[in-house]
N, C-alpha and C positions, 0 to 999 in steps of 0.2 A: 479381415480386410482383403479385398480382391486386388491383386497386384497386376493383373492383365499381362502376365508373362507367358501364358500358355502358347505353345507353338513358336516361341522365339528361338533363335539359335545363339548360343553362347560359346565362347572360347575361354577356357580356364587353364592357366599355366601353373605348373607345380601342383598338379591335381591329384597325385597319387596318395597323399598323406596330409595330415595336419589341417591347416586352414583350407588349402586347396581342395582336399577331399570333402571337408564339411560344406564348402561352397557348392561343389558339384552335387552333393546329395540334396542340398536345399533347392537348387535350381531345378533338378529333376522332379522334386516333389511339387513344384509349381508348373510342371508340364513343359519345361524347357528342354530342348535337345542340346546336349553339351559335347563339344569337342574338347576332350580332356588331354592335355599334354604333360608329359613327364618322361624322364629317361627310362623308367620302367613302370609297369602297371602296379607293382606292389601287391599285397595280399587282398586289398579291398575293392579296387576298381573293377576287376573282372565280373563281380556279381552285379554291379551297376550296368556294365556293358551288356550282360545277359538279359537285363530287363528291357533293353531296346532303346533307351534314350541317351546313352552315352557312347560316343565313338572315341576310342583311345588311339592316340597317335604317339608313338615312341619318338621323342625328339629331345635333343640336347639344346636347351635354350641358350647355352653359352656359345653355341656355334651359329654363324649367320644364317644357315639354312634351316635351323630349328623352328624359329617363328614362322617362316614362310610355309613350312610343311603344315603347320596348324591352320593357318589362314586358308591355304589351298584346299584343305579338307573341308573347312566350313563353307568355302565358296561352292564346292561340289554339292553341298547339302542345301544351298540356297543363299548363303551370305552370312553376315555377322551383325547381330543386333546388340550383343553385350560382349564386352571383353573384360576379363578379370585378370590383371597382372599380379600373380602371386609368387612366381618363381623367385628364389633367393636363398641365401645361406649366410651364416655368420660364423666366424672363427675368432674366439677370444684371443687377445694379444697380451698375455701377462708379462711378456718381455718388454712391453712399451713400444713407443713409436719407432725407435731405431731397429726393432726386430722385424718390422713389416717391410718386406722386400718389394721391389718393383713388380715382380711376378704376382705377389699377393695382392698388391693394389690393383693390378690389371684384372685379376680374377674376380675381385669384389665388384669392381666397376662394371665388368662385362656382364656378370650374372644379375646383379641388382639393377643396374641402370640400362645398359645397352640391350639386354634381352627385352625389356619393356619398350625401349625406343623402336627396336626392329619389329616387334609384334604390333605396336600401334601403327607404325608406318605402313605395314602390310594390310592392316584392318581398315584404315580410314577410307580407302576407295569403296570398300564393300558397304560400310556404314552410310557413306554419302549416297551410294546407289540406292540404298533401301530407305533413304529419307531421314536418317538420323540414327542415333544409338547411344549407348552408355558405356563409358570406360571407367572401370573402378580399379584402382591400383592400391595394393597393400603396401603401405610405407611402414613407418615405425615412429614411436615417440622419440627415438634416437635422432630423428631428423632435426629436432629442436631441443633435445636433451642429450647433447653429445657426451660420449663416454669414452675415455681413453682406452678402456679395456676392449672396445670394439670400434676403434678409431676409423678404420677404413669402411666398415659397415655404416657407421654414423654419417660419414661424408657422402657415401653413395646414396643413402636414403634421403639426405637433405637435397641432393641433386634430383632425385626422383620426385620429391614433393614439389620442388621448384619447376621441374619440367611440366608436371600436371597442371599447375596453376597457369603457366604461360600458354600451354596448349589449349586450355579451356577458352581463352580469349580468342584464339584463332578459329576454332572449329565450332564454337557456340552458334554462330549464325546459320550453320548447316544443320542444326538440330542435334548436334553431338555433344553430350555432356561428359565432363571429365572431373572426377573427384578422387580423393584419396582417403584411405582409412589408416589410422596410425595406432596400432596396438602397443600396449606395454607387454610385459611377459605373458606368454600364452601357454596353455597346457598342451604342448606339442613336444616332439622329439628334439626340436631345435633348442629348447631349454632343458628338457628333462630326460632326454635320451642318453644312450650309452656314450655318444660323442657330443653331447649337448653342452650348453654354457655352464650349467650347474656343476657338472663333473669336471670340466676344464678348469673352472675357477677353484674348485676344491682341490684338485691335484696340484695346482700351482701354489696354493697356500697351505697344503697339508691338512685340509679340513674334510668335511663330510658333504657330499652332494645334496643330501636332504636338508642339511642346515643352510647351505647356500640358497637353495630354492625357498626355504622358509623365510629367510631374511629378505629375499627379493619380493616375496608375496606380502610381507609386512610393510613394505614401502608403499603399497596401495592402501587407501583409506578403507577399502572393502576387505582387505586382509587376504586376498586370494588372487590367483592368476585368472586371466580371461579365458573362457572356454571357446574352442574353435566355432562351435555352433552359434555363439553370440555374435561373432564377427560375420558369419554367414547370413544371419538375419539382417544385419546392416547392409550387406552387399545386396540382398534381395530388394530392400527399399530403394537403394540408390540405382539399381538396375531398372526399376519399374517406373511407370509414368506417374506414380504417386509422388515422385520427387522431380517432376518435369521441369521445374524452374530452379533446380539446385545444380550448380556447376561451379567449378573452381574452388570447391570447399574441401576442407580436411576435417575428418571426424576422429577424435581421439577416443579410444576404447581401452582405458588403462586402469579402471578402478580408482581414479583420482590420484594416480601416481604423480603426474606433473602438477606442481602446486601453483603455477602461474597462469595468467589469462592467455 
């Protein structure tokens, strides 16, 4: 299927690993120039930069100037056609609600919600100038499947999904589409890494990280985690004009984890 993305300009946040890296690779394969934002390039982005279609911008998305730096770089290349908000982090809270300090709440809301707000705000004038665009935001099933273990993350993702739906109504007449993707557990370091959810849960309960991950995978009817490349494929479709009349929608990619409509 021809996606008609060649020579478009995309901005991807949290692009150095996991979902963001997979999205960056997928966009490059379609001929897109990608402004890739992350605090550091990590081990994999430099090779993509060397190929010539990725421009890396070292930016802390938790700081107000981080999103602006990304959009300024895209503007210098010609503008913004596609924005993928992927930056985010999760910290399990085995100590419960009372253990989550004001500082922890602020950190979660800043990186998960405000980073996207600021990046979108900076990108909208460029998309309007170019006659339209697509904003794809990586949310989570925790937006509507709240979990006390990640209570602040769940609340921030719910706000992010709500923001996207509201914004889609405002900017749709300008040809700008706004959609969200809500993954369940994904095969990334966020879940499976040294400081990931599986290890944190295991350490809190005296179990084994592999067993924690296996139980989480068993919660999906497919019996496995989603792969980053599968999310990237969905991003490509939503970024392209093949979904030109799709906006204000949320797409779960969770292996059937959420049992309700």
